[in-house]
mmCIF file of the C-alpha atoms, coordinates in Angstrom:
data_MODEL
# 
_entry.id   MODEL 
# 
loop_
_atom_site.group_PDB 
_atom_site.id 
_atom_site.type_symbol 
_atom_site.label_atom_id 
_atom_site.label_alt_id 
_atom_site.label_comp_id 
_atom_site.label_asym_id 
_atom_site.label_entity_id 
_atom_site.label_seq_id 
_atom_site.pdbx_PDB_ins_code 
_atom_site.Cartn_x 
_atom_site.Cartn_y 
_atom_site.Cartn_z 
_atom_site.occupancy 
_atom_site.B_iso_or_equiv 
_atom_site.pdbx_formal_charge 
_atom_site.auth_seq_id 
_atom_site.auth_comp_id 
_atom_site.auth_asym_id 
_atom_site.auth_atom_id 
_atom_site.pdbx_PDB_model_num 
ATOM 1   C CA . UNK A 1 1   ? -57.428 9.765   35.964 1.00 0.00 ? 1   UNK A CA 1 
ATOM 2   C CA . UNK A 1 2   ? -58.849 12.754  34.105 1.00 0.00 ? 2   UNK A CA 1 
ATOM 3   C CA . UNK A 1 3   ? -60.887 12.981  30.945 1.00 0.00 ? 3   UNK A CA 1 
ATOM 4   C CA . UNK A 1 4   ? -58.924 13.436  27.687 1.00 0.00 ? 4   UNK A CA 1 
ATOM 5   C CA . UNK A 1 5   ? -57.952 17.021  26.910 1.00 0.00 ? 5   UNK A CA 1 
ATOM 6   C CA . UNK A 1 6   ? -55.194 18.847  25.065 1.00 0.00 ? 6   UNK A CA 1 
ATOM 7   C CA . UNK A 1 7   ? -51.865 20.479  25.712 1.00 0.00 ? 7   UNK A CA 1 
ATOM 8   C CA . UNK A 1 8   ? -50.563 23.304  23.536 1.00 0.00 ? 8   UNK A CA 1 
ATOM 9   C CA . UNK A 1 9   ? -50.019 22.562  19.873 1.00 0.00 ? 9   UNK A CA 1 
ATOM 10  C CA . UNK A 1 10  ? -52.626 19.844  19.505 1.00 0.00 ? 10  UNK A CA 1 
ATOM 11  C CA . UNK A 1 11  ? -51.085 17.256  21.862 1.00 0.00 ? 11  UNK A CA 1 
ATOM 12  C CA . UNK A 1 12  ? -53.948 15.062  23.051 1.00 0.00 ? 12  UNK A CA 1 
ATOM 13  C CA . UNK A 1 13  ? -53.883 13.828  26.645 1.00 0.00 ? 13  UNK A CA 1 
ATOM 14  C CA . UNK A 1 14  ? -55.193 10.277  26.317 1.00 0.00 ? 14  UNK A CA 1 
ATOM 15  C CA . UNK A 1 15  ? -54.585 9.181   29.911 1.00 0.00 ? 15  UNK A CA 1 
ATOM 16  C CA . UNK A 1 16  ? -52.940 10.407  33.108 1.00 0.00 ? 16  UNK A CA 1 
ATOM 17  C CA . UNK A 1 17  ? -52.517 9.115   36.637 1.00 0.00 ? 17  UNK A CA 1 
ATOM 18  C CA . UNK A 1 18  ? -49.963 9.508   39.415 1.00 0.00 ? 18  UNK A CA 1 
ATOM 19  C CA . UNK A 1 19  ? -47.439 7.266   37.654 1.00 0.00 ? 19  UNK A CA 1 
ATOM 20  C CA . UNK A 1 20  ? -47.707 7.717   33.920 1.00 0.00 ? 20  UNK A CA 1 
ATOM 21  C CA . UNK A 1 21  ? -49.041 9.678   30.970 1.00 0.00 ? 21  UNK A CA 1 
ATOM 22  C CA . UNK A 1 22  ? -50.199 8.579   27.538 1.00 0.00 ? 22  UNK A CA 1 
ATOM 23  C CA . UNK A 1 23  ? -50.069 11.434  25.026 1.00 0.00 ? 23  UNK A CA 1 
ATOM 24  C CA . UNK A 1 24  ? -51.046 11.576  21.355 1.00 0.00 ? 24  UNK A CA 1 
ATOM 25  C CA . UNK A 1 25  ? -48.262 13.444  19.534 1.00 0.00 ? 25  UNK A CA 1 
ATOM 26  C CA . UNK A 1 26  ? -48.934 15.312  16.285 1.00 0.00 ? 26  UNK A CA 1 
ATOM 27  C CA . UNK A 1 27  ? -46.617 14.840  13.317 1.00 0.00 ? 27  UNK A CA 1 
ATOM 28  C CA . UNK A 1 28  ? -43.800 17.387  13.170 1.00 0.00 ? 28  UNK A CA 1 
ATOM 29  C CA . UNK A 1 29  ? -43.251 17.681  16.928 1.00 0.00 ? 29  UNK A CA 1 
ATOM 30  C CA . UNK A 1 30  ? -40.010 16.442  18.493 1.00 0.00 ? 30  UNK A CA 1 
ATOM 31  C CA . UNK A 1 31  ? -40.248 14.132  21.510 1.00 0.00 ? 31  UNK A CA 1 
ATOM 32  C CA . UNK A 1 32  ? -37.183 15.667  23.193 1.00 0.00 ? 32  UNK A CA 1 
ATOM 33  C CA . UNK A 1 33  ? -35.256 18.895  22.585 1.00 0.00 ? 33  UNK A CA 1 
ATOM 34  C CA . UNK A 1 34  ? -32.912 19.015  19.602 1.00 0.00 ? 34  UNK A CA 1 
ATOM 35  C CA . UNK A 1 35  ? -29.794 21.053  19.020 1.00 0.00 ? 35  UNK A CA 1 
ATOM 36  C CA . UNK A 1 36  ? -30.282 24.780  18.685 1.00 0.00 ? 36  UNK A CA 1 
ATOM 37  C CA . UNK A 1 37  ? -32.769 27.295  20.095 1.00 0.00 ? 37  UNK A CA 1 
ATOM 38  C CA . UNK A 1 38  ? -35.269 26.566  17.308 1.00 0.00 ? 38  UNK A CA 1 
ATOM 39  C CA . UNK A 1 39  ? -35.628 22.935  18.437 1.00 0.00 ? 39  UNK A CA 1 
ATOM 40  C CA . UNK A 1 40  ? -36.459 23.395  22.122 1.00 0.00 ? 40  UNK A CA 1 
ATOM 41  C CA . UNK A 1 41  ? -40.224 23.064  21.675 1.00 0.00 ? 41  UNK A CA 1 
ATOM 42  C CA . UNK A 1 42  ? -41.010 19.369  22.071 1.00 0.00 ? 42  UNK A CA 1 
ATOM 43  C CA . UNK A 1 43  ? -43.421 16.898  23.621 1.00 0.00 ? 43  UNK A CA 1 
ATOM 44  C CA . UNK A 1 44  ? -41.434 16.506  26.860 1.00 0.00 ? 44  UNK A CA 1 
ATOM 45  C CA . UNK A 1 45  ? -41.188 20.291  27.368 1.00 0.00 ? 45  UNK A CA 1 
ATOM 46  C CA . UNK A 1 46  ? -44.928 20.738  26.839 1.00 0.00 ? 46  UNK A CA 1 
ATOM 47  C CA . UNK A 1 47  ? -45.698 17.866  29.218 1.00 0.00 ? 47  UNK A CA 1 
ATOM 48  C CA . UNK A 1 48  ? -43.376 19.250  31.893 1.00 0.00 ? 48  UNK A CA 1 
ATOM 49  C CA . UNK A 1 49  ? -45.225 22.567  31.855 1.00 0.00 ? 49  UNK A CA 1 
ATOM 50  C CA . UNK A 1 50  ? -48.247 20.747  33.262 1.00 0.00 ? 50  UNK A CA 1 
ATOM 51  C CA . UNK A 1 51  ? -46.538 17.842  35.050 1.00 0.00 ? 51  UNK A CA 1 
ATOM 52  C CA . UNK A 1 52  ? -43.147 18.987  36.396 1.00 0.00 ? 52  UNK A CA 1 
ATOM 53  C CA . UNK A 1 53  ? -40.780 16.034  36.500 1.00 0.00 ? 53  UNK A CA 1 
ATOM 54  C CA . UNK A 1 54  ? -42.489 14.113  33.671 1.00 0.00 ? 54  UNK A CA 1 
ATOM 55  C CA . UNK A 1 55  ? -39.957 11.833  31.959 1.00 0.00 ? 55  UNK A CA 1 
ATOM 56  C CA . UNK A 1 56  ? -39.679 10.374  28.475 1.00 0.00 ? 56  UNK A CA 1 
ATOM 57  C CA . UNK A 1 57  ? -39.750 6.562   28.330 1.00 0.00 ? 57  UNK A CA 1 
ATOM 58  C CA . UNK A 1 58  ? -39.551 6.054   24.547 1.00 0.00 ? 58  UNK A CA 1 
ATOM 59  C CA . UNK A 1 59  ? -39.671 8.231   21.442 1.00 0.00 ? 59  UNK A CA 1 
ATOM 60  C CA . UNK A 1 60  ? -41.373 8.566   18.100 1.00 0.00 ? 60  UNK A CA 1 
ATOM 61  C CA . UNK A 1 61  ? -39.680 10.136  15.090 1.00 0.00 ? 61  UNK A CA 1 
ATOM 62  C CA . UNK A 1 62  ? -40.504 13.814  14.679 1.00 0.00 ? 62  UNK A CA 1 
ATOM 63  C CA . UNK A 1 63  ? -42.433 13.020  11.493 1.00 0.00 ? 63  UNK A CA 1 
ATOM 64  C CA . UNK A 1 64  ? -44.477 10.221  13.113 1.00 0.00 ? 64  UNK A CA 1 
ATOM 65  C CA . UNK A 1 65  ? -47.734 10.879  14.954 1.00 0.00 ? 65  UNK A CA 1 
ATOM 66  C CA . UNK A 1 66  ? -49.408 8.851   17.658 1.00 0.00 ? 66  UNK A CA 1 
ATOM 67  C CA . UNK A 1 67  ? -49.196 7.435   21.161 1.00 0.00 ? 67  UNK A CA 1 
ATOM 68  C CA . UNK A 1 68  ? -46.246 8.182   23.445 1.00 0.00 ? 68  UNK A CA 1 
ATOM 69  C CA . UNK A 1 69  ? -45.842 6.841   26.989 1.00 0.00 ? 69  UNK A CA 1 
ATOM 70  C CA . UNK A 1 70  ? -44.250 9.078   29.655 1.00 0.00 ? 70  UNK A CA 1 
ATOM 71  C CA . UNK A 1 71  ? -43.497 8.512   33.343 1.00 0.00 ? 71  UNK A CA 1 
ATOM 72  C CA . UNK A 1 72  ? -44.479 10.879  36.153 1.00 0.00 ? 72  UNK A CA 1 
ATOM 73  C CA . UNK A 1 73  ? -41.493 9.975   38.360 1.00 0.00 ? 73  UNK A CA 1 
ATOM 74  C CA . UNK A 1 74  ? -38.152 8.168   38.205 1.00 0.00 ? 74  UNK A CA 1 
ATOM 75  C CA . UNK A 1 75  ? -39.365 4.843   39.641 1.00 0.00 ? 75  UNK A CA 1 
ATOM 76  C CA . UNK A 1 76  ? -42.075 4.568   36.995 1.00 0.00 ? 76  UNK A CA 1 
ATOM 77  C CA . UNK A 1 77  ? -39.580 5.518   34.306 1.00 0.00 ? 77  UNK A CA 1 
ATOM 78  C CA . UNK A 1 78  ? -37.212 2.729   35.412 1.00 0.00 ? 78  UNK A CA 1 
ATOM 79  C CA . UNK A 1 79  ? -39.973 0.131   35.387 1.00 0.00 ? 79  UNK A CA 1 
ATOM 80  C CA . UNK A 1 80  ? -41.436 1.217   32.069 1.00 0.00 ? 80  UNK A CA 1 
ATOM 81  C CA . UNK A 1 81  ? -37.997 1.485   30.440 1.00 0.00 ? 81  UNK A CA 1 
ATOM 82  C CA . UNK A 1 82  ? -37.255 -2.055  31.627 1.00 0.00 ? 82  UNK A CA 1 
ATOM 83  C CA . UNK A 1 83  ? -40.546 -3.227  30.127 1.00 0.00 ? 83  UNK A CA 1 
ATOM 84  C CA . UNK A 1 84  ? -39.564 -1.704  26.771 1.00 0.00 ? 84  UNK A CA 1 
ATOM 85  C CA . UNK A 1 85  ? -36.107 -3.278  26.935 1.00 0.00 ? 85  UNK A CA 1 
ATOM 86  C CA . UNK A 1 86  ? -37.644 -6.682  27.665 1.00 0.00 ? 86  UNK A CA 1 
ATOM 87  C CA . UNK A 1 87  ? -40.176 -6.274  24.809 1.00 0.00 ? 87  UNK A CA 1 
ATOM 88  C CA . UNK A 1 88  ? -43.071 -6.338  27.254 1.00 0.00 ? 88  UNK A CA 1 
ATOM 89  C CA . UNK A 1 89  ? -44.630 -3.225  25.711 1.00 0.00 ? 89  UNK A CA 1 
ATOM 90  C CA . UNK A 1 90  ? -46.574 -3.991  22.548 1.00 0.00 ? 90  UNK A CA 1 
ATOM 91  C CA . UNK A 1 91  ? -46.864 -1.272  19.907 1.00 0.00 ? 91  UNK A CA 1 
ATOM 92  C CA . UNK A 1 92  ? -48.772 -1.190  16.654 1.00 0.00 ? 92  UNK A CA 1 
ATOM 93  C CA . UNK A 1 93  ? -48.740 1.375   13.881 1.00 0.00 ? 93  UNK A CA 1 
ATOM 94  C CA . UNK A 1 94  ? -50.665 2.116   10.734 1.00 0.00 ? 94  UNK A CA 1 
ATOM 95  C CA . UNK A 1 95  ? -49.040 3.370   7.556  1.00 0.00 ? 95  UNK A CA 1 
ATOM 96  C CA . UNK A 1 96  ? -49.964 4.039   3.950  1.00 0.00 ? 96  UNK A CA 1 
ATOM 97  C CA . UNK A 1 97  ? -47.269 2.794   1.586  1.00 0.00 ? 97  UNK A CA 1 
ATOM 98  C CA . UNK A 1 98  ? -46.601 3.061   -2.107 1.00 0.00 ? 98  UNK A CA 1 
ATOM 99  C CA . UNK A 1 99  ? -47.683 0.140   -4.255 1.00 0.00 ? 99  UNK A CA 1 
ATOM 100 C CA . UNK A 1 100 ? -50.087 -2.735  -3.866 1.00 0.00 ? 100 UNK A CA 1 
ATOM 101 C CA . UNK A 1 101 ? -49.006 -5.171  -1.181 1.00 0.00 ? 101 UNK A CA 1 
ATOM 102 C CA . UNK A 1 102 ? -50.597 -8.606  -1.264 1.00 0.00 ? 102 UNK A CA 1 
ATOM 103 C CA . UNK A 1 103 ? -51.331 -10.817 1.722  1.00 0.00 ? 103 UNK A CA 1 
ATOM 104 C CA . UNK A 1 104 ? -53.858 -13.597 2.148  1.00 0.00 ? 104 UNK A CA 1 
ATOM 105 C CA . UNK A 1 105 ? -56.700 -13.175 4.643  1.00 0.00 ? 105 UNK A CA 1 
ATOM 106 C CA . UNK A 1 106 ? -55.104 -10.326 6.630  1.00 0.00 ? 106 UNK A CA 1 
ATOM 107 C CA . UNK A 1 107 ? -52.425 -12.727 7.897  1.00 0.00 ? 107 UNK A CA 1 
ATOM 108 C CA . UNK A 1 108 ? -49.238 -11.445 9.499  1.00 0.00 ? 108 UNK A CA 1 
ATOM 109 C CA . UNK A 1 109 ? -46.032 -11.358 7.470  1.00 0.00 ? 109 UNK A CA 1 
ATOM 110 C CA . UNK A 1 110 ? -42.455 -10.606 8.513  1.00 0.00 ? 110 UNK A CA 1 
ATOM 111 C CA . UNK A 1 111 ? -39.622 -8.373  7.343  1.00 0.00 ? 111 UNK A CA 1 
ATOM 112 C CA . UNK A 1 112 ? -36.343 -9.508  8.887  1.00 0.00 ? 112 UNK A CA 1 
ATOM 113 C CA . UNK A 1 113 ? -33.480 -7.338  7.653  1.00 0.00 ? 113 UNK A CA 1 
ATOM 114 C CA . UNK A 1 114 ? -30.488 -6.116  9.733  1.00 0.00 ? 114 UNK A CA 1 
ATOM 115 C CA . UNK A 1 115 ? -30.262 -2.339  10.193 1.00 0.00 ? 115 UNK A CA 1 
ATOM 116 C CA . UNK A 1 116 ? -27.133 -0.246  10.705 1.00 0.00 ? 116 UNK A CA 1 
ATOM 117 C CA . UNK A 1 117 ? -26.367 3.464   11.021 1.00 0.00 ? 117 UNK A CA 1 
ATOM 118 C CA . UNK A 1 118 ? -25.326 5.178   7.790  1.00 0.00 ? 118 UNK A CA 1 
ATOM 119 C CA . UNK A 1 119 ? -22.523 7.210   9.372  1.00 0.00 ? 119 UNK A CA 1 
ATOM 120 C CA . UNK A 1 120 ? -21.807 9.253   6.251  1.00 0.00 ? 120 UNK A CA 1 
ATOM 121 C CA . UNK A 1 121 ? -25.460 10.290  5.935  1.00 0.00 ? 121 UNK A CA 1 
ATOM 122 C CA . UNK A 1 122 ? -26.600 10.520  9.537  1.00 0.00 ? 122 UNK A CA 1 
ATOM 123 C CA . UNK A 1 123 ? -29.318 10.235  10.799 1.00 0.00 ? 123 UNK A CA 1 
ATOM 124 C CA . UNK A 1 124 ? -30.140 7.757   8.005  1.00 0.00 ? 124 UNK A CA 1 
ATOM 125 C CA . UNK A 1 125 ? -30.146 4.007   8.559  1.00 0.00 ? 125 UNK A CA 1 
ATOM 126 C CA . UNK A 1 126 ? -29.443 1.274   6.011  1.00 0.00 ? 126 UNK A CA 1 
ATOM 127 C CA . UNK A 1 127 ? -29.966 -2.447  5.630  1.00 0.00 ? 127 UNK A CA 1 
ATOM 128 C CA . UNK A 1 128 ? -26.505 -3.937  6.134  1.00 0.00 ? 128 UNK A CA 1 
ATOM 129 C CA . UNK A 1 129 ? -25.989 -7.709  6.342  1.00 0.00 ? 129 UNK A CA 1 
ATOM 130 C CA . UNK A 1 130 ? -22.456 -7.342  7.732  1.00 0.00 ? 130 UNK A CA 1 
ATOM 131 C CA . UNK A 1 131 ? -22.803 -4.537  10.288 1.00 0.00 ? 131 UNK A CA 1 
ATOM 132 C CA . UNK A 1 132 ? -26.530 -4.317  10.916 1.00 0.00 ? 132 UNK A CA 1 
ATOM 133 C CA . UNK A 1 133 ? -28.323 -5.333  14.098 1.00 0.00 ? 133 UNK A CA 1 
ATOM 134 C CA . UNK A 1 134 ? -31.050 -7.990  13.835 1.00 0.00 ? 134 UNK A CA 1 
ATOM 135 C CA . UNK A 1 135 ? -34.357 -6.236  13.129 1.00 0.00 ? 135 UNK A CA 1 
ATOM 136 C CA . UNK A 1 136 ? -37.830 -7.713  12.792 1.00 0.00 ? 136 UNK A CA 1 
ATOM 137 C CA . UNK A 1 137 ? -41.084 -6.078  11.681 1.00 0.00 ? 137 UNK A CA 1 
ATOM 138 C CA . UNK A 1 138 ? -44.450 -7.819  11.409 1.00 0.00 ? 138 UNK A CA 1 
ATOM 139 C CA . UNK A 1 139 ? -47.045 -6.432  8.999  1.00 0.00 ? 139 UNK A CA 1 
ATOM 140 C CA . UNK A 1 140 ? -50.467 -7.203  7.649  1.00 0.00 ? 140 UNK A CA 1 
ATOM 141 C CA . UNK A 1 141 ? -52.540 -5.677  4.895  1.00 0.00 ? 141 UNK A CA 1 
ATOM 142 C CA . UNK A 1 142 ? -55.597 -3.636  5.896  1.00 0.00 ? 142 UNK A CA 1 
ATOM 143 C CA . UNK A 1 143 ? -56.713 -2.181  2.554  1.00 0.00 ? 143 UNK A CA 1 
ATOM 144 C CA . UNK A 1 144 ? -55.617 -1.374  -0.977 1.00 0.00 ? 144 UNK A CA 1 
ATOM 145 C CA . UNK A 1 145 ? -56.312 1.686   -3.109 1.00 0.00 ? 145 UNK A CA 1 
ATOM 146 C CA . UNK A 1 146 ? -55.706 0.679   -6.705 1.00 0.00 ? 146 UNK A CA 1 
ATOM 147 C CA . UNK A 1 147 ? -56.504 4.148   -8.035 1.00 0.00 ? 147 UNK A CA 1 
ATOM 148 C CA . UNK A 1 148 ? -53.872 5.731   -5.784 1.00 0.00 ? 148 UNK A CA 1 
ATOM 149 C CA . UNK A 1 149 ? -51.508 2.737   -6.143 1.00 0.00 ? 149 UNK A CA 1 
ATOM 150 C CA . UNK A 1 150 ? -51.125 2.467   -2.369 1.00 0.00 ? 150 UNK A CA 1 
ATOM 151 C CA . UNK A 1 151 ? -51.772 0.082   0.519  1.00 0.00 ? 151 UNK A CA 1 
ATOM 152 C CA . UNK A 1 152 ? -52.752 0.618   4.146  1.00 0.00 ? 152 UNK A CA 1 
ATOM 153 C CA . UNK A 1 153 ? -50.887 -1.685  6.523  1.00 0.00 ? 153 UNK A CA 1 
ATOM 154 C CA . UNK A 1 154 ? -50.749 -2.448  10.218 1.00 0.00 ? 154 UNK A CA 1 
ATOM 155 C CA . UNK A 1 155 ? -47.214 -2.740  11.582 1.00 0.00 ? 155 UNK A CA 1 
ATOM 156 C CA . UNK A 1 156 ? -45.717 -4.316  14.685 1.00 0.00 ? 156 UNK A CA 1 
ATOM 157 C CA . UNK A 1 157 ? -42.030 -3.620  15.372 1.00 0.00 ? 157 UNK A CA 1 
ATOM 158 C CA . UNK A 1 158 ? -40.706 -6.631  17.295 1.00 0.00 ? 158 UNK A CA 1 
ATOM 159 C CA . UNK A 1 159 ? -37.321 -4.937  17.653 1.00 0.00 ? 159 UNK A CA 1 
ATOM 160 C CA . UNK A 1 160 ? -36.971 -1.196  18.163 1.00 0.00 ? 160 UNK A CA 1 
ATOM 161 C CA . UNK A 1 161 ? -34.275 0.084   15.821 1.00 0.00 ? 161 UNK A CA 1 
ATOM 162 C CA . UNK A 1 162 ? -34.162 3.738   14.824 1.00 0.00 ? 162 UNK A CA 1 
ATOM 163 C CA . UNK A 1 163 ? -36.334 4.335   11.717 1.00 0.00 ? 163 UNK A CA 1 
ATOM 164 C CA . UNK A 1 164 ? -37.017 0.577   11.603 1.00 0.00 ? 164 UNK A CA 1 
ATOM 165 C CA . UNK A 1 165 ? -40.473 0.677   10.023 1.00 0.00 ? 165 UNK A CA 1 
ATOM 166 C CA . UNK A 1 166 ? -39.438 3.278   7.467  1.00 0.00 ? 166 UNK A CA 1 
ATOM 167 C CA . UNK A 1 167 ? -36.258 1.412   6.509  1.00 0.00 ? 167 UNK A CA 1 
ATOM 168 C CA . UNK A 1 168 ? -37.914 -2.006  6.298  1.00 0.00 ? 168 UNK A CA 1 
ATOM 169 C CA . UNK A 1 169 ? -40.811 -0.862  4.130  1.00 0.00 ? 169 UNK A CA 1 
ATOM 170 C CA . UNK A 1 170 ? -38.524 1.067   1.798  1.00 0.00 ? 170 UNK A CA 1 
ATOM 171 C CA . UNK A 1 171 ? -36.233 -1.979  1.568  1.00 0.00 ? 171 UNK A CA 1 
ATOM 172 C CA . UNK A 1 172 ? -39.037 -4.217  0.270  1.00 0.00 ? 172 UNK A CA 1 
ATOM 173 C CA . UNK A 1 173 ? -40.010 -1.610  -2.332 1.00 0.00 ? 173 UNK A CA 1 
ATOM 174 C CA . UNK A 1 174 ? -43.007 -0.099  -0.520 1.00 0.00 ? 174 UNK A CA 1 
ATOM 175 C CA . UNK A 1 175 ? -41.857 3.162   1.130  1.00 0.00 ? 175 UNK A CA 1 
ATOM 176 C CA . UNK A 1 176 ? -44.240 5.035   3.391  1.00 0.00 ? 176 UNK A CA 1 
ATOM 177 C CA . UNK A 1 177 ? -45.918 7.913   1.588  1.00 0.00 ? 177 UNK A CA 1 
ATOM 178 C CA . UNK A 1 178 ? -44.541 11.310  2.535  1.00 0.00 ? 178 UNK A CA 1 
ATOM 179 C CA . UNK A 1 179 ? -41.256 9.890   3.851  1.00 0.00 ? 179 UNK A CA 1 
ATOM 180 C CA . UNK A 1 180 ? -38.660 12.615  3.283  1.00 0.00 ? 180 UNK A CA 1 
ATOM 181 C CA . UNK A 1 181 ? -35.765 10.315  4.247  1.00 0.00 ? 181 UNK A CA 1 
ATOM 182 C CA . UNK A 1 182 ? -36.382 6.960   2.595  1.00 0.00 ? 182 UNK A CA 1 
ATOM 183 C CA . UNK A 1 183 ? -38.941 7.427   -0.191 1.00 0.00 ? 183 UNK A CA 1 
ATOM 184 C CA . UNK A 1 184 ? -38.205 8.431   -3.767 1.00 0.00 ? 184 UNK A CA 1 
ATOM 185 C CA . UNK A 1 185 ? -39.687 11.691  -4.991 1.00 0.00 ? 185 UNK A CA 1 
ATOM 186 C CA . UNK A 1 186 ? -42.857 10.094  -6.382 1.00 0.00 ? 186 UNK A CA 1 
ATOM 187 C CA . UNK A 1 187 ? -43.839 8.548   -3.026 1.00 0.00 ? 187 UNK A CA 1 
ATOM 188 C CA . UNK A 1 188 ? -42.614 11.585  -1.118 1.00 0.00 ? 188 UNK A CA 1 
ATOM 189 C CA . UNK A 1 189 ? -44.923 13.911  -3.025 1.00 0.00 ? 189 UNK A CA 1 
ATOM 190 C CA . UNK A 1 190 ? -48.044 11.791  -2.518 1.00 0.00 ? 190 UNK A CA 1 
ATOM 191 C CA . UNK A 1 191 ? -48.617 13.033  1.048  1.00 0.00 ? 191 UNK A CA 1 
ATOM 192 C CA . UNK A 1 192 ? -48.019 16.302  2.929  1.00 0.00 ? 192 UNK A CA 1 
ATOM 193 C CA . UNK A 1 193 ? -46.538 14.376  5.877  1.00 0.00 ? 193 UNK A CA 1 
ATOM 194 C CA . UNK A 1 194 ? -45.186 10.951  6.745  1.00 0.00 ? 194 UNK A CA 1 
ATOM 195 C CA . UNK A 1 195 ? -48.209 8.636   6.797  1.00 0.00 ? 195 UNK A CA 1 
ATOM 196 C CA . UNK A 1 196 ? -47.132 6.678   9.860  1.00 0.00 ? 196 UNK A CA 1 
ATOM 197 C CA . UNK A 1 197 ? -49.107 6.680   13.122 1.00 0.00 ? 197 UNK A CA 1 
ATOM 198 C CA . UNK A 1 198 ? -48.549 4.873   16.433 1.00 0.00 ? 198 UNK A CA 1 
ATOM 199 C CA . UNK A 1 199 ? -52.067 3.602   17.053 1.00 0.00 ? 199 UNK A CA 1 
ATOM 200 C CA . UNK A 1 200 ? -51.840 1.005   19.875 1.00 0.00 ? 200 UNK A CA 1 
ATOM 201 C CA . UNK A 1 201 ? -49.882 0.789   23.145 1.00 0.00 ? 201 UNK A CA 1 
ATOM 202 C CA . UNK A 1 202 ? -50.233 -2.216  25.484 1.00 0.00 ? 202 UNK A CA 1 
ATOM 203 C CA . UNK A 1 203 ? -48.307 -2.679  28.731 1.00 0.00 ? 203 UNK A CA 1 
ATOM 204 C CA . UNK A 1 204 ? -48.632 -3.637  32.382 1.00 0.00 ? 204 UNK A CA 1 
ATOM 205 C CA . UNK A 1 205 ? -49.130 -0.765  34.803 1.00 0.00 ? 205 UNK A CA 1 
ATOM 206 C CA . UNK A 1 206 ? -45.963 -0.280  36.884 1.00 0.00 ? 206 UNK A CA 1 
ATOM 207 C CA . UNK A 1 207 ? -47.807 0.260   40.190 1.00 0.00 ? 207 UNK A CA 1 
ATOM 208 C CA . UNK A 1 208 ? -50.621 -2.291  40.339 1.00 0.00 ? 208 UNK A CA 1 
ATOM 209 C CA . UNK A 1 209 ? -49.851 -4.635  37.459 1.00 0.00 ? 209 UNK A CA 1 
ATOM 210 C CA . UNK A 1 210 ? -53.148 -4.191  35.634 1.00 0.00 ? 210 UNK A CA 1 
ATOM 211 C CA . UNK A 1 211 ? -53.049 -4.580  31.835 1.00 0.00 ? 211 UNK A CA 1 
ATOM 212 C CA . UNK A 1 212 ? -53.325 -1.254  29.986 1.00 0.00 ? 212 UNK A CA 1 
ATOM 213 C CA . UNK A 1 213 ? -54.305 -0.757  26.360 1.00 0.00 ? 213 UNK A CA 1 
ATOM 214 C CA . UNK A 1 214 ? -54.657 2.565   24.562 1.00 0.00 ? 214 UNK A CA 1 
ATOM 215 C CA . UNK A 1 215 ? -55.679 3.222   20.971 1.00 0.00 ? 215 UNK A CA 1 
ATOM 216 C CA . UNK A 1 216 ? -55.518 6.220   18.632 1.00 0.00 ? 216 UNK A CA 1 
ATOM 217 C CA . UNK A 1 217 ? -56.995 6.328   15.158 1.00 0.00 ? 217 UNK A CA 1 
ATOM 218 C CA . UNK A 1 218 ? -54.721 7.743   12.439 1.00 0.00 ? 218 UNK A CA 1 
ATOM 219 C CA . UNK A 1 219 ? -55.730 11.056  10.917 1.00 0.00 ? 219 UNK A CA 1 
ATOM 220 C CA . UNK A 1 220 ? -55.043 9.875   7.375  1.00 0.00 ? 220 UNK A CA 1 
# 
């Protein structure tokens, strides 16, 4: 393991060993290359410049910042991908949303709404009772800002649907501030970026089975 440092473009190296990497991705950076020459700069490409053969295990939206887990070799990728598929990797996020959410004593609440692709407006997702896949998000209130008419929440996606946190919060009337896809103009204009950050990753190390926990404080 080495001490935390940075890759190009403000990517923080939180942890590295012979099997895996934990990187802190800035908002606005793709996890994998997109279509076109202007979308080749991404987290995986930057990581591979230092660690040839580094492999993506999961992704964050381009607009989301925070912790991303990568594998150093194919065996680690298989094991970590299996852990994600079996919901053995625990992730938590923080977000600032529009409006004043209410919850007693910081208790956990649930949003259980099925999510489907909106094929006519890809890459958007929609809540769809007929065609959507079961989707569950847990949330709890951290703080309220009455002057700004906003709430800070901690989020735990139990399922891992595309745009799940953004869709679920917008569906209950509390879109994430700065969300260019799911927030109305008023909430969109309240922040220069999407105020969503992956702040906790917990999993079992694929080589020796030790529990691993990494944290990253949001920059908002």
